[in-house]
LOGUDREN-980914 format. One record per atom (N, C-alpha, C): residue in one letter; x, y, z. Coordinates in pm, whole numbers, plus 50000, padded with zeros to 5 digits. Atoms other than C-alpha are relative to their C-alpha. Last residue first. Layout:
AXYZ...
//
This chain:
A499945014449981A055982776680875A501224994149931E499505002749866E056722813880886E500154985150025A498594996549998A056382816780504A500614997050136E499275010750066E053122797380512E501505002950003D500015011649913D051702821580768D500814988649941P499104997949889P052802851980564P500074987950092A498605000350041A051182837780244A500955002150118T499355012249952T047842830380409T501484999249969R500075000949855R046462865780382R500764988050054A499174989449942A047682871480026A500014999050153R498595003850018R046302838079913R500915010350065D499745011549914D042912846280063D501464995949991L499874994949864L042992880779898L500284988850098A498724993049991A043692865079561A500235005450139A498955010249994A040822840479609A501385006450014A500075006149867A038472869179690A501094989550016S499514990249905S039602888279380S500024994150140R498554999450014R039182857879159R500615009650101A499455012649951A035692852579292A501515000049993L500084999649854L034842889279246L500594987350059Q498914991549953Q036082888078886Q500025000550152T498745006850030T033822858278814T501185008150051W499745010549903W030912874478992W501334992949976D499285009650082D031012906978795D500454988750093I498605002849967I028462924579013I500594990049901A499124992150086A025282937678851A501474997050023K499975005950133K023162909778998K500955007549906V499275012549992V024082921479347V500134993849861Q498584997249984Q022992956779271Q500824987349999A499484995250129A019612946579131A501495002750009S500414986250029S018982926379447S500585004149866L498954990650037L019362888779444L499435013849973V499064997849890V016762869179635V501025010749968E500684993849889E013812871479398E500985003850111N500374986550040N015952865179092N499295007450113M498794991749993M017512835279266M499675014449965S499664997849860S014102819979329S501195009150015E500974990549946E013062824778968E500325003350145A499654986750049A016252808478845A499045010550057W498714995449946W015662778479064W500325014349959T500244987449928T011942774678981T501295005850055S500064988950096S012802749278712S499805013350069P501244998050075P013852724478982P500015012549913A501335003649954A016282714678854A499905003350149L500125005549866L019232732578691L498554996550033G500025014750002G019452736578313G499824993850136E501265004550060E018412773378306E499904984850003L501124996749912L021182781878551L498694994549946I500015009549890I023722763078344I498835002650094T500275013450051T022882781978025T499894989950113T501455001850020T022652815478201T499664985949958S500434997450137S026232813178325S498514997049985M500964989150012M026662815578701M499515002549858Q501295006050035Q028252781478756Q498925010749977N499855008350119N031892793078750N498674994049954A499814991550116A031042821178988A500064991949872F501254993050029F029582797479248F500135008149871T500885010250060T032642775279233T498685006449957S499425003250131S034822806079291S499134989849927I500394989150090I032492817479568I500554997549860F501405001450035F032922783579730F499565010649900A500135011850086A036692784679714A498554998249955A499514996650135A036752820379845A499804988349905G498634994950000G034582811080142G500435002749858P499584991450111P031032801380230P501435005150019P500424986049981P030782773280485P500515008749887E499164992649907E031402738480337E499445014350017L499014991150059L028562720180168L500775007350109Q499764988349916Q026662689780293Q501105008449939Q498795000349919Q025502665780021Q500125013050078G500135008849885G022332655879837G501254999250085Q498865009150000Q023342671079502Q499984990550120S499855006750129S020082688579412S501124989650000R501185008050034R019062696679768R500204992149872Q500055011249907Q022582707579863Q498824991049969L499005009850044L022872728579549L499974987750090A500465005850126A019622746179634A500964989349951S501145008949971S020622751379995S499534992949874M499515011949931M024012764979893M498894990150027L499315008350098L022452788679641L500484987150064G501025006050086G020032801779899G500614990949896Q500615010949926Q022872806680144Q498924993149918I499045011149996I024742826679880I499414988150076A499855005450134A021732848579807A500914987950000S501195008050030S020922852780175S500104993649863T499905012349920T024472863980240T498824990949971M499005008550063M024282888879952M500104986750074V500575005050125V021012902680087V500974990749931S500965010449964S022432904980438S499364994049876I499295012449974I025422923580298I499044988750033D500505004649872D023182950380146D500634986450026I501175008750003I025282963679864I499584996750143K500425003749866K027772991479799K498724991949993P501044991549941P028932990479438P499604995250139V501255007549997V032222972079373V498935008650066Q500924994650099Q034882998179299Q498674992649997M500314986149965M036942992479615M498975006049906L500985000249893L036692955179548L499635014150045Y501315004050051Y038412959779213Y498945001050109A500514989550087A041322979879349A498614996649950R500374988549918R041812955479636R499375011049914A501195003449924A041742925879402A499525011750084V501134999950093V044172941579158V498704997350074L500244986150036L046552949279444L498825001249906E500674993349890E046172914179585E499685014549965G501375004849979G046932897979252G499265007550108I500934989750046I049992919679173I498554996250030G500484991549893G052332899179390G498985010349958E500045005849867E054232884479096E499525010350103L499214992149906L053322899678762L499854994450141S498645005249992S052152873078516S500875007350101A500015012949932A048452880278578A501414994550020I500274997749859I048962916778488I500084987050078E498824993449943E050632907478160E499815002550149K498945010049985K047902882478079K501245006150063A500385009049891A045192908178147A501084989650025I499764992949875I046992933877930I499674991050119T498564999149979T047132909277641T500335006750132E499485013449972E043462900477672E501505000350030R500345004449865R042352936577704R500624986550035D501365005149994D044152949077394D499774993950138I500764993149896I047292969577454I498524996049996G499875007149873G049842948477271G499255006850113A499284991449905A050212973676988A500204993250135T498644998350053T049292947076733T500855008250096A499315012849982A046272937776946A501455000949952L499775001849857L045182974076972L500784987250027L498924991049961L045632979076597L500344998450148Q498765004850062Q043552948376518Q501195008650042D499575011849923D040882958676767D501304994449944L499434995149875L040732992776598L500504988450085L498694994650035L040232976276259L500695005350125A499145011450030A037412955376404A501425004749967L499655006449874L035852986276563L500944988149978G498844993349942G036013005176234G500444993650130D499745005949868D033682980076072D501285006050060G500494991649891G032443002375789G500284994950139K500174985950033K032862975775524K499415007650119R501284996850062R033882943075683R499895015049977H501155001749911H037562939375756H498715003349926G500375014049979G040662933275543G498834997650093N499045006449909N042392966975557N499544986150044R498745001450073R040602980675249R501114994050087E500105009850109E037302973575421E501334997949929A500025014049955A038122991075749A500084990149884L498735006450042L039223025075616L500014985150030P499874999650146P035813042475622P501234992649947A501045007450073A035303029775981A500155000549848L499385011150074L038623042376118L499014992649911R499104994350100R037223076376221R500664989149915D500824993050100D034293059276396D500885005849889A500625010550083A036643035276573A499155006149890L498965005350087L038663065276693L499444989249909L499774990250106L035533082176828L501044994749901E501235000050081E034603051077025E500155009649882L499945011450092L038213047777140L498754999049913D501415002850022D038263082777290D499944988949895L500534999050135L041863081977405L498504997249999E501125009450013E042873088877762E499345002049865S501304994349968S046263105777744S498924989349984K499914985749973K049983099677718K498675006250041R499234997849878R050033061877747R500045014750040S500785005149888S047233056877496S500715002150133A501104990649972A049023079577250A499194995550121D499454987949938D052213058977270D498895009750040R499545003749865R050293026777207R500565012350073L501185001849916L048443042376914L500404996650143A500514986649971A051703054776762A498784999350092N499054994049906N053153019876792N499545014050040A500275006049869A050013005976629A500955005650106V501184993349946V050453030376340V499684994750140I499534986649961I053973017076289I498835008050059S499205002049880S052662981376291S500545013350051L500875000649883L049932992376050L500774997450129D499965013749949D052483003475789D499244999350132T498835002349916T051353038075677T499944985750051R499435013450021R048723035875407R501354998250071D498814998050082D048003073475416D500764987149972E500454995750132E044503065075540E501185001949905V500545011950068V046033045675829V499575003549859L498845008650029L048153075875924L499544987349928D499334994550117D045073098175893D501214991449960A500815003450117A043163075576134A500655005149871I499835014450021I045993078576386I499214995549878T498655002250053T046013116476348T500234985349969R500024996450142R042233118676392R501354997449935E500925009150068E042443099876723E499975002649850P499385013250019P045593118376837P499094990349925T499945007749876T043803151576773T500714986749976T501035010449991T044633171476460T500204992250130V499545013350040V046863201276533V498824990350006P501185008450021P046333238776568P500424986649939L500365002250140L049633252976698L498734991649991G500414987650062G050563268677034G499604998949855D498864990850007D052543238577151D499655012849923R498805006649949R049563216177071R501185009449979I498844991050003I046073230077025I501184993050065T499584995549869T043283205776935T501175009749984V498914990249996V041313196076627V500275004150144D498785006050057D039183165376553D501205009250009E499415009349904E036323175476787E501284993449949K499364993049888K035573206176574K500734990550093P500954995949895P034863185876264P500775005950117L499815006149869L037513186675990L498905004450096D500774992049905D036403195075638D500084993050135R501025007049921R039163178475440R499305010250089Q501294993149993Q041753188075177Q499014991650079R501075009850009R045323176275243R498685007650014Y501344996549956Y048243199675176Y499044988349979H501045008250064H051923190275160H498655003550060L501344996849954L054943212375228L498994991549924D500055002249855D058673205275210D498625002750059A499855014249971A058673200274833A499874997050149R498985002749900R057283235174778R500054985150033Q498855005750069Q055343237774455Q501134996850097T498744993049979T052113242974641T501114993049922Q498845006250062Q048483233874595Q501245008550028R498844991450014R045343241174793R501154992249941R498895005750074R041843226674790R501135010349985V500074997450144V039613241075058V501244994349933P501365003050049P038903229075415P499855002449850T500794987850020T042643227475492T498624996449945T501365002750048T044883199975630T499235013249994L501054990949955L048633205175662L498664995949940E501325003550053E051563181275637E498935008750064T501064996649906T055073195075688T498654997449934R500874989150045R057713177275483R498935002450106N499144988950043N060723155775566N499185011449942S499974997750144S058403132975763S500935011749968R499544986350026R059163122276118R500165001749850L500314994350131L057523091576263L500565014149990D498674996350048D058543068676546D499875005349858G499435007650110G055183067676715G501385005149962I500505013750002I053563094476928I500564993049877D498955009149953D055263127077021D499474985750014H500585007249887H052063147376977H501024990750065L500314990249897L054053171476759L499394993550125W498734995149945W055563142476567W499745010150111A499505010749913A052153126176519A501315004250067A500804999449877A050863159476387A500484989350097T499554988149929T053713160476134T499255001350132Q498785003349927Q052973124476035Q500525011950079G499155010950048G049433134075940G501214997250087S500585013449999S048043167976042S501034989649959I498895009350018I048743204576111I499484985950019V499715008549884V045563224976071V501144990449968V498925009150038V044863254275838V500454992450125G498774994450058G041543270175929G500984989449956R500314994150130R037943258775987R501255005749930H500115010650101H038933234576265H499705005649861G500245013649954G040103263676481G499984989949887D500645007350110D039883297276304D499664985750041D501444999349982D040593314976635D499244992549889L500375010449904L044173302876608L498494999950025R500275012550070R044493323976295R499594988850094D501294999250069D044123356676481D499644986749936S501064999149899S046903348476727S498625000849937A500285013249944A049153336876442A498865000350100L499255003049878L048913370276266L499584986450056R500724999449873R047543371375912R500904996150118A500404986349967A049413380575593A499385001250139P498954991149951P051373348075565P499575014050043D500884988350001D048523322975545D500835011850050S501255004350066S050273289775468S498965011249996S499944997350143S053643306275544S498724996249927L500124985650023L052843307575915L499965003249851W501384996249970W052213269975918W499795014949978A500865004850108A055493262975741A498555004150023A499754991650117A057433284975984A499094995949884R500604986949974R055833267876284R500165009149878V501455001750008V056673233876141V499295013450021D500375001150141D060273243976072D498494998449982L499824987250068L060743256576428L499544999449855H500855000450120H059313225476589H500075012949919A500225012750069A060923233276925A499135002049877G501175007949965G062343265877055G499884987349917S500415008150114S064823287976872S498744992050030P499735014349980P065053314677140P499474991949883A501105007249935A064893350176997A500364985250016G499825000449855G068103369376928G498924992450073A498815007849967A068253361776556A500204998750151D499104991349925D064683374176512D501184991650048K500005001549854K063183349876265K501005009650061Y498784995749932Y062183353975902Y499854998450151I500095002249856I059663337475669I501345003350065G500944990749939G059083349575311G499854998550150H500404988950086H060743319075152H498965008750070A500595005150124A062073298575438A499605012149918L500345014149978L063973303175764L499474993349874R501015003850100R065763336075690R499764985050012L499655012750065L067533346876009L498894996649903L501075009450033L067323383076119L500594987349939D501104997249908D069733406676296D498824990649979G500105010149895G072743391076123G498905002450101S499334994949880S073633421775919S499954990150116E498564998950026E072853403675593E500765004650124T499505013750006T069433393875727T501525000149980L499965004849863L068693429575832L500514985550007R498894993449932R069653440975483R500144995250144S498755005250056S067363415575317S501215005950072L499845013549946L064473424675547L501324993849953D499654998649858D064883461575465D500274986250062L498624995549998L064923453275093L500495001850144R499175011850022R061773432875139R501485003750001T499965005550136T060163463875283T500864987549993V498685006250015V059253472275643V500034992649866G499114991650078G056293496275634G501424994749985R499344990649908R054423479375919R501005009049926T501074992149938T051963461675686T500555010350097A500424989650093A054983450975480A498915008750059A499054988849990A056403432175777A499555011649913Q500294992949875Q053273410475791Q500915012250016A501304993550018A053703401175423A499615007850124S499774987750078S057433394575475S498695007449977T500035002450144T056543370175749T500235013249928V500794990150071V057633373376110V500034996549852M500055000350146M059063349276364M499135011249943G498874992550053G060183352476727G500035001049849W498795007949981W057823325076840W501255006749941Q499915010250105Q054893344276691Q501324992450007S501095009549978S053733366776975S500004988849898A500095003449857A056973386677003A498934989650028S499345012849971S057453384776625S499864995850146I500705011250065I054903412076551I500574986750048E501384999749953E055993439276792E499184988649940A500065006049867A059593429476725A498584999550054L500065014550013L059183436476354L499844993250135E501285003550062E058343472976412E499844984849993R501034997249901R061263477076653R498624996349946L499955010649899L063623459776412L498925002050106A500565012250060A062563483176131A499964988750102D501464998450009D063123513976346D499354987449945R500545000049865R066613502676440R498485001149999A499975013549944A067493493376082A499364999450138R498805002749925R066433527075944R499904986450069M500194998449855M063623525675692M501294996750072
//
């Protein structure tokens, strides 16, 4: 076939495949291996791997070697057709998936692929993993089928990657998108026992990774608390999310508490304020409530508090109120 005709046939294929074409696809258009060899010698094509060619004039783009490896895993079919396979087809996974998601400091010298059937290859730059992936474990990244961040992190643990490295990947993933931690814990469950946790306890393994990554709740809370001036912002954000309640009901609840404490302690209490609410919050545990006299105390409170009021995180509300008090008085203290 003449070079011009061959290039035109190849262009119709490569236009939707990042400028690439396989020798098997070329053959369906009557372009022989000899034609491909001649076009490579003339500089019109670039040979990327065995049976994989790229139009020399097409932009290189990112992840060129990964795209070429994925095309070579089913060379006769077009990329657009293969994308419809979804989780039932060849999916990029492991460290290669982490690289595509840009999570963690990982870059393998081979492309890792997951397939539902057992496959082998003699290529050192290609590795197959057999697994029936559920639909929710596969997504599209840069036009390629890739395991989701949750499945990718679990695969890294399964491959016995150092957990500190996996934790870094988890931290990066959490910053880029909202992870489904329940799903991730489920994927980690089969790996929990060999990592020092109870059999099937994926949540414990996830907690370990979160703590190592420094994104567990306790660590984040300490970091927020250490930031100067952040208290008021946190308080405002929290109070904006507090469910709307009947203020008169809340007032009655607080007044009822004050009366009960006054009767039990025999002293006059200050008007309700942040300090009082803080004291109130610290005494809201069930153990203390049950220990107060008279025994009808808890019953009285249950009658006064509405379902909405009881749903409030009183400890957080107390801290928020105290933070707002400090924020309001700060300007006055500065002037003094």
